[in-house]
C-alpha positions in Angstrom: -20.9 -59.0 97.1 -19.5 -61.3 94.4 -20.2 -60.4 90.8 -20.3 -63.4 88.4 -20.0 -62.7 84.7 -20.9 -65.5 82.2 -18.1 -66.4 79.8 -19.8 -64.9 76.7 -20.5 -61.7 78.6 -16.9 -61.5 79.8 -15.7 -61.8 76.2 -18.1 -59.1 75.1 -16.9 -56.9 77.9 -13.2 -57.5 76.8 -14.1 -56.6 73.2 -15.9 -53.5 74.4 -12.9 -52.4 76.5 -10.5 -53.1 73.7 -12.5 -50.9 71.4 -12.1 -48.1 73.8 -8.4 -48.6 74.3 -6.4 -45.3 74.2 -3.3 -45.0 72.1 0.1 -44.2 73.5 1.7 -41.4 71.4 4.9 -42.3 69.5 6.5 -39.0 70.6 6.3 -40.1 74.2 8.1 -43.4 73.7 11.6 -43.4 75.3 14.4 -46.0 75.6 14.2 -48.1 78.8 10.4 -48.1 79.0 8.7 -51.4 79.8 5.6 -52.6 78.0 3.4 -55.6 77.7 2.6 -57.5 74.5 -0.3 -59.9 73.9 -0.5 -63.0 71.6 -1.6 -66.6 71.5 0.9 -69.3 72.3 -1.5 -72.2 72.7 -5.2 -72.7 71.8 -7.1 -69.5 71.6 -6.0 -68.0 75.0 -4.3 -64.6 74.7 -1.3 -64.4 76.9 1.1 -61.6 78.0 4.8 -61.3 77.2 7.2 -58.6 78.2 8.6 -55.8 76.0 11.6 -53.6 76.7 11.8 -50.4 74.6 15.3 -49.9 73.1 14.6 -46.8 71.1 12.8 -45.3 68.1 14.1 -45.5 64.5 12.9 -42.3 62.9 11.7 -41.8 59.3 12.5 -45.3 58.1 9.8 -44.8 55.5 7.8 -41.8 54.2 6.7 -40.3 57.5 7.0 -43.7 59.1 9.0 -44.6 62.2 9.6 -47.9 64.0 10.0 -48.7 67.7 12.9 -51.0 68.4 12.3 -53.5 71.3 13.4 -56.7 73.0 10.8 -59.3 73.8 10.8 -61.8 76.7 8.5 -64.1 78.6 6.6 -67.2 77.8 8.3 -69.3 75.2 10.0 -66.4 73.4 13.5 -67.1 75.0 13.4 -70.4 73.2 11.6 -69.5 70.0 12.6 -65.8 69.4 10.2 -63.7 67.3 7.9 -66.1 65.5 6.1 -66.1 62.2 2.4 -65.7 63.1 3.2 -63.0 65.8 2.8 -60.2 63.3 0.2 -57.8 64.7 0.7 -58.8 68.4 -0.4 -55.6 70.3 2.0 -53.9 72.6 0.8 -51.7 75.5 2.5 -49.0 77.6 0.7 -48.2 80.8 -2.4 -49.9 79.4 -2.4 -47.8 76.2 -1.8 -49.4 72.8 1.4 -48.2 71.2 1.6 -50.5 68.2 2.1 -54.1 66.9 5.1 -56.4 66.7 5.8 -56.3 62.9 9.4 -56.7 62.0 12.5 -58.7 63.1 16.1 -59.4 62.2 16.7 -62.7 60.3 18.7 -65.3 62.3 18.9 -63.1 65.3 20.1 -64.8 68.5 17.8 -62.6 70.6 14.1 -61.7 70.2 14.7 -58.2 68.9 11.7 -56.8 67.1 10.3 -53.7 65.5 6.9 -52.3 66.6 4.7 -50.6 64.1 3.1 -47.5 65.7 -0.6 -47.9 65.9 -1.1 -44.4 64.4 0.3 -45.7 61.1 -1.9 -48.8 61.2 -5.3 -47.1 61.8 -4.7 -44.8 58.8 -5.3 -47.9 56.7 -9.0 -47.9 57.7 -9.4 -44.5 56.0 -7.6 -45.5 52.8 -9.5 -45.1 49.4 -11.7 -48.1 48.6 -11.4 -47.8 44.8 -9.4 -50.6 43.2 -5.8 -49.9 42.5 -4.7 -49.6 38.9 -1.5 -51.4 38.2 0.3 -52.2 35.0 -1.7 -54.9 33.4 -0.2 -58.3 32.8 0.8 -59.4 29.3 -0.7 -62.3 27.5 2.8 -63.6 27.3 3.8 -63.1 30.9 5.3 -66.0 32.8 5.0 -64.7 36.3 1.6 -63.8 37.6 3.1 -62.1 40.7 5.2 -59.7 38.6 2.8 -56.8 39.2 2.6 -57.2 42.9 5.0 -55.0 45.0 7.9 -56.6 46.9 8.3 -55.8 50.6 10.8 -53.2 51.5 13.6 -53.6 54.1 13.7 -51.2 57.0 17.5 -51.4 57.2 20.0 -52.5 54.6 23.2 -54.5 54.7 23.9 -56.8 57.6 21.4 -54.8 59.7 18.4 -55.8 57.7 15.1 -55.6 59.6 12.3 -57.3 57.6 8.6 -57.7 57.9 8.1 -60.9 59.9 7.3 -63.4 57.2 3.7 -64.3 56.9 3.2 -68.1 57.1 0.9 -69.3 54.4 -0.4 -72.8 54.8 -1.3 -75.0 51.8 -3.6 -78.0 52.5 -4.5 -80.4 49.7 -1.6 -79.3 47.5 1.3 -81.5 46.4 4.8 -80.9 47.8 6.0 -80.2 44.3 3.4 -77.5 43.7 4.4 -75.7 46.8 8.1 -76.0 46.0 7.6 -74.7 42.4 5.9 -71.5 43.6 7.9 -71.0 46.8 10.4 -68.5 45.2 7.5 -66.3 44.0 5.8 -66.5 47.3 8.9 -65.7 49.3 9.7 -62.7 47.1 6.3 -61.3 48.3 7.3 -61.8 52.0 5.3 -65.0 52.4 6.6 -68.3 53.8 4.8 -71.3 52.2 4.2 -74.3 54.4 2.5 -77.6 53.7 -0.6 -79.0 55.4 0.5 -79.0 59.0 -2.3 -76.4 59.5 -4.9 -74.9 57.4 -6.4 -78.3 56.7 -9.2 -77.9 59.2 -12.6 -77.1 57.6 -13.7 -73.6 58.5 -17.3 -73.6 60.0 -19.7 -72.1 57.5 -21.5 -70.0 60.1 -20.1 -66.6 61.1 -18.4 -66.8 64.5 -19.2 -64.7 67.6 -17.4 -61.4 67.1 -16.8 -61.2 70.9 -14.4 -64.1 70.6 -12.0 -62.0 68.7 -9.8 -59.6 70.7 -6.4 -57.9 70.5 -3.8 -60.7 70.5 -6.1 -63.3 68.9 -4.8 -65.4 66.0 -6.5 -65.0 62.6 -6.0 -66.7 59.2 -6.7 -64.8 56.0 -8.3 -67.6 53.9 -7.4 -67.3 50.2 -9.0 -70.7 49.3 -11.1 -73.2 51.1 -12.5 -76.6 50.3 -10.6 -79.6 48.8 -7.7 -77.3 48.6 -7.1 -74.5 51.2 -4.7 -71.6 51.5 -4.5 -69.5 54.7 -2.1 -66.7 55.8 -1.6 -66.4 59.6 -1.2 -63.3 61.7 -2.4 -61.6 64.9 -5.1 -59.0 65.6 -3.8 -55.7 66.9 -6.8 -53.6 67.5 -10.6 -54.0 67.4 -12.6 -50.8 67.1 -16.3 -51.7 67.1 -16.7 -53.7 63.8 -13.3 -52.6 62.5 -10.3 -54.9 62.8 -6.6 -54.0 62.4 -3.9 -56.8 62.1 -0.4 -57.9 61.0 1.3 -54.5 61.4 2.7 -54.8 57.9 1.5 -55.6 54.4 0.1 -59.0 53.4 0.4 -58.5 49.7 -0.1 -54.7 49.5 -2.9 -55.1 46.9 -4.8 -52.2 48.4 -8.6 -52.4 48.4 -9.6 -56.1 48.4 -12.1 -58.6 49.7 -10.4 -61.5 51.6 -12.3 -63.6 54.2 -10.6 -64.2 57.5 -11.2 -66.8 60.2 -10.4 -67.0 63.9 -7.6 -69.6 64.4 -6.3 -71.7 67.3 -2.6 -72.4 67.9 -1.9 -76.1 68.0 1.8 -75.8 68.9 4.9 -73.7 68.5 7.9 -74.9 66.4 11.2 -73.4 67.4 13.6 -73.1 64.5 17.1 -71.7 64.0 16.0 -70.0 60.7 12.6 -68.7 61.9 10.3 -70.2 64.5 6.6 -70.2 63.7 3.1 -71.0 65.2 1.2 -74.0 63.9 -2.5 -73.1 63.8 -5.8 -74.2 62.5 -8.7 -72.0 61.3 -12.0 -72.5 63.1 -14.8 -70.1 62.1 -15.3 -67.2 59.8 -15.1 -63.8 61.4 -15.3 -61.2 58.7 -13.6 -59.7 55.6 -10.3 -57.9 55.1 -11.0 -54.9 53.0 -7.6 -53.1 52.9 -4.1 -54.5 52.5 -1.6 -51.7 52.8 2.1 -51.3 53.7 1.5 -50.8 57.4 -1.4 -53.1 58.2 -4.4 -55.0 57.0 -7.8 -53.8 58.0 -11.3 -55.4 57.7 -14.8 -55.6 59.0 -16.2 -58.1 61.5 -19.4 -60.0 60.6 -19.2 -59.2 56.8 -19.0 -62.2 54.5 -16.6 -62.0 51.6 -17.7 -62.9 48.1 -15.9 -66.1 47.2 -15.6 -67.7 43.7 -16.7 -71.3 43.3 -14.0 -73.3 41.5 -14.6 -76.8 40.0 -11.8 -78.8 38.5 -12.3 -82.3 37.0 -9.5 -84.6 35.9 -9.9 -87.3 33.3 -7.5 -89.7 31.7 -8.1 -90.4 28.1 -11.7 -89.3 28.5 -12.4 -91.3 31.7 -12.9 -89.1 34.9 -10.5 -90.0 37.6 -10.9 -87.1 40.1 -12.7 -83.8 40.9 -12.0 -80.9 43.2 -14.4 -78.3 44.6 -13.1 -75.0 46.2 -14.1 -71.5 47.1 -11.5 -68.9 46.0 -10.8 -65.3 47.1 -12.3 -62.9 44.6 -9.4 -60.6 43.9 -8.2 -59.5 40.5 -4.5 -60.0 41.4 -4.6 -63.0 43.6 -7.3 -65.2 41.9 -5.3 -66.0 38.8 -2.2 -66.9 40.8 -4.2 -69.1 43.2 -5.8 -70.8 40.2 -2.4 -71.5 38.6 -1.1 -73.2 41.8 -4.3 -75.3 42.0 -4.2 -76.4 38.4 -0.5 -77.3 38.7 -1.2 -79.3 41.9 -4.2 -81.2 40.3 -2.1 -82.3 37.4 0.9 -83.1 39.6 -1.2 -85.2 41.9 -2.6 -87.5 39.2 0.0 -87.6 36.4 3.7 -88.4 36.0 6.2 -85.7 36.0 8.4 -87.0 33.3 7.7 -88.8 30.0 5.6 -88.0 27.0 2.3 -86.4 28.0 -0.6 -84.4 26.6 -3.1 -82.3 28.5 -6.3 -80.8 27.1 -7.9 -78.1 29.1 -11.3 -76.8 28.5 -13.4 -74.6 30.6 -15.5 -71.6 31.2 -15.1 -68.6 33.5 -18.3 -66.8 34.2 -18.5 -63.1 35.3 -21.1 -61.2 37.2 -23.2 -58.8 35.0 -23.4 -58.8 31.3 -19.9 -59.8 30.2 -19.7 -63.1 28.2 -18.0 -66.1 29.8 -14.3 -66.5 29.1 -13.7 -69.7 27.1 -10.7 -72.0 27.5 -9.9 -74.7 24.9 -6.3 -75.7 24.3 -4.0 -78.7 24.4 -0.3 -78.9 25.6 2.2 -81.7 24.8 5.7 -82.3 26.0 8.2 -84.6 27.7 8.8 -82.6 30.9 7.5 -79.5 32.9 4.2 -79.7 31.0 2.1 -79.1 34.2 3.7 -75.7 34.6 2.9 -74.7 31.0 -0.7 -75.9 31.3 -1.3 -74.1 34.6 0.1 -70.8 33.3 -1.6 -70.9 30.0 -4.9 -71.7 31.6 -5.0 -68.6 33.8 -3.2 -65.9 31.7 -6.4 -65.0 29.8 -8.2 -64.5 33.2 -5.3 -62.5 34.6 -5.3 -60.3 31.6 -9.0 -59.4 31.5 -9.2 -58.9 35.3 -6.3 -56.5 35.3 -7.4 -54.5 32.3 -9.1 -51.8 34.3 -12.8 -52.8 34.3 -13.9 -52.9 37.9 -17.3 -54.3 36.7 -15.5 -57.6 35.8 -16.1 -59.8 38.8 -15.6 -63.5 38.6 -18.8 -65.5 39.3 -17.5 -69.1 38.9 -14.7 -71.2 37.4 -15.2 -74.6 35.8 -12.2 -76.5 34.3 -12.0 -79.9 32.7 -8.5 -81.4 32.3 -7.9 -84.5 30.2 -4.6 -86.2 30.2 -2.9 -88.7 27.8 0.3 -90.7 28.3 1.5 -89.9 24.8 2.7 -86.8 22.9 -0.3 -85.9 20.8 1.5 -83.3 18.7 1.6 -82.7 14.9 4.1 -80.6 13.1 3.2 -78.7 9.8 5.7 -80.5 7.5 4.6 -79.7 3.9 2.2 -77.4 2.2 1.4 -77.4 -1.5 -0.9 -75.2 -3.6 -2.3 -76.1 -7.0 -2.5 -74.9 -9.7 0.3 -72.4 -9.5 -1.5 -70.0 -11.8 -5.2 -69.2 -11.3 -7.7 -66.7 -12.6 -10.4 -64.9 -10.7 -13.4 -67.2 -10.0 -11.2 -70.3 -10.0 -10.3 -72.5 -6.9 -6.9 -73.1 -5.3 -6.3 -76.4 -3.7 -4.1 -76.4 -0.6 -2.7 -79.7 0.6 -1.1 -79.8 4.1 0.9 -82.7 5.5 1.2 -82.9 9.3 3.6 -85.4 10.9 3.8 -86.6 14.5 5.5 -89.2 16.7 6.4 -92.6 15.4 5.9 -91.6 11.8 2.3 -90.6 12.2 1.1 -88.6 9.2 -2.1 -86.6 8.6 -3.1 -85.1 5.3 -5.7 -82.3 5.0 -7.0 -80.5 2.0 -8.7 -77.0 1.8 -10.0 -75.0 -1.1 -10.0 -71.3 -1.7 -12.0 -69.6 -4.4 -10.3 -66.5 -5.8 -13.0 -63.8 -5.9 -14.2 -62.4 -9.2 -12.4 -59.1 -9.7 -9.4 -60.0 -7.6 -6.3 -58.0 -8.7 -3.5 -59.8 -10.5 -0.2 -60.6 -8.9 1.1 -62.9 -6.2 -1.3 -64.5 -3.7 0.1 -66.2 -0.6 -1.2 -69.0 1.6 0.4 -69.3 5.1 -0.5 -72.5 7.0 0.3 -71.8 10.7 -0.6 -73.0 14.2 -2.9 -71.1 16.5 -0.1 -69.3 18.3 1.5 -67.9 15.1 -1.9 -67.0 13.7 -2.7 -65.1 16.9 0.4 -62.9 16.8 -1.2 -60.0 15.0 -4.3 -60.1 17.1 -2.3 -60.3 20.3 -0.3 -57.2 19.3 -3.5 -55.4 18.5 -5.1 -56.4 21.9 -2.0 -55.2 23.8 -1.8 -52.0 21.8 -5.5 -51.0 22.0 -7.9 -49.9 24.7 -11.2 -51.8 24.8 -14.3 -49.7 25.2 -16.1 -52.2 27.5 -15.6 -55.3 29.5 -17.9 -57.2 27.1 -15.6 -56.2 24.1 -12.5 -57.1 26.0 -13.7 -60.6 26.8 -15.1 -61.2 23.4 -11.8 -60.2 21.8 -9.8 -62.6 24.0 -12.3 -65.3 23.1 -11.5 -64.8 19.4 -8.0 -66.0 19.9 -7.5 -69.3 18.0 -7.1 -72.7 19.6 -3.8 -74.6 19.2 -5.6 -77.8 18.1 -6.1 -76.5 14.6 -4.1 -75.1 11.7 -5.1 -71.9 10.0 -4.7 -71.0 6.4 -4.1 -67.3 6.0 -4.7 -65.9 2.5 -2.9 -62.6 2.0 -1.3 -60.2 -0.4 1.7 -57.9 0.1 -0.6 -54.8 0.3 -1.1 -52.3 3.1 -3.6 -53.5 5.8 -5.2 -52.0 8.8 -6.6 -53.8 11.9 -9.2 -52.1 14.1 -11.1 -53.7 16.9 -10.4 -57.2 15.6 -11.4 -56.4 12.0 -9.1 -56.3 8.9 -9.2 -53.6 6.3 -7.0 -54.9 3.5 -5.7 -52.3 0.9 -8.3 -49.7 1.8 -9.1 -46.7 -0.5 -6.8 -43.7 0.1 -9.6 -41.8 1.9 -10.2 -44.7 4.4 -6.5 -45.3 4.7 -6.0 -41.6 5.8 -8.7 -42.0 8.5 -7.4 -45.3 9.8 -3.8 -44.0 9.7 -4.8 -41.1 12.0 -6.5 -43.4 14.5 -4.4 -44.5 17.5 -6.6 -47.6 17.8 -5.8 -48.9 14.3 -2.7 -50.9 13.7 -1.1 -51.0 10.2 0.6 -54.1 8.9 2.5 -54.7 5.6 0.5 -57.7 4.6 -3.3 -57.6 3.9 -5.2 -60.7 5.0 -7.9 -61.6 2.4 -9.4 -64.6 4.1 -8.8 -67.4 6.6 -9.5 -71.1 6.5 -9.4 -73.7 9.3 -7.7 -77.1 9.2 -8.8 -79.6 11.9 -6.6 -82.6 12.6 -8.3 -84.2 15.5 -7.3 -84.1 19.2 -3.7 -82.9 18.9 -1.5 -79.9 19.3 -0.5 -78.4 16.0 2.7 -76.4 15.6 4.7 -74.9 12.8 4.3 -72.6 9.8 4.7 -72.9 6.0 3.9 -70.5 3.2 3.3 -71.1 -0.5 2.5 -68.8 -3.4 0.3 -68.8 -6.5 0.0 -66.2 -9.3 -3.3 -64.6 -10.1 -3.6 -64.0 -13.9 -6.1 -62.0 -15.9 
């Protein structure tokens, strides 16, 4: 009797058998044993390769050991251990012992490290609460600074490293990838451009029976007009649970990253590090844990993605637009946005020469938090794209990493306007008249702002000295938005907001850099609490504020603030003048 099994049924049977696979205990692994590995070398067909056990490296990490092995068979003699093989399952006597996860750089032989499966499956039981890391500063220049760096299993010339995770960028400029490559490589990632990852992932969820141990997957961080995908291999499928990679991706802990089944187009042997070239095909589920020994996720569950819209205009005339879906992760989303904004500018504008960029936008959140507003301009002669991309996402990174799990990004909409000129004005002169005033009288403040090619802008503001104002010196400081924001930034960084709504509202109060601000102040004690000033408070209130850890004391008391608008230009500089208040 001949039993014929339809292809879908055969795949379902293979998936069911893999879910029941027994584990081979690490304690029984001995040198000289022979094992079988499984991975994809072409298309989506899982093939076998041979594994010789060389020994067990004990306690390389906290209660973690590694199996040292030599790989052979298929193309491995030519390619060695390849990027994209991370997670390839290894079996002894039909029992799963672990996943190919580590290798020696520039090795002449395919010597690898196998992550024991016992260490990998523990990831599935890890806490699901978001990790609390040190929050990023509003002045931070590296959005990856809070992410952990991969550890080496051995040091010196015997370094054994996690097999680098190839991350494919499609729709990005070469300059964008090169600019962020050092940060990506420091995280154990190997950025590559557009050879793969460019295929559109089918919107429907794929048949889960098509995914089996040894299958290729791509963790899709961004899809659409720009796409970013990280490649690796499935190690173990347990019902709806998937374990892969055999090492960290970014070690962000609990997360929500979509992954797709991928097909291998070809293999590229390289002296430095060979790799698989693949293309994502269909969504399969969501990675929910990213830990040091593995990533783990759920089949059939759709990840929440963030719609991102970026439009580019030149002198007010739209020239391009981009639509993407971005991973919703408090650590990764701002960094992905930064690379995308940089690439958008780099693809449409010149790299050198006078240029100005205005960036305006709104980032909406789920729930009741107000949208985060963006409205600034940046001018320069070189490297302006990096300044714009970083400044555009620092506020988002700060609010997402401030400890409020309720802050979930709903959508991002950015408008970038470029000008082939340096639209910048410097505060050059400030005059106040009269020099002596009485309470109830007005002070006239004249400000002169100068720009390129002798451009000059004059602005006048008036301040009425309140009736009953004390006698003595009264100061007027005309400053750009960055200088005017200093005291608020110090207070934001030094205080703990009570709610997500308060946090976003406080960041939205930061001043734009397209205006100048006249700060009226006296050399009296001042307290700041939750964005409010308390100049020269009565002794009883000063005692209460002084005892509050949330209040910040300054030496100068702000009495009032006026705005000076000078059109569509970046304003910089600071000048101070003084008048005398008489009886």
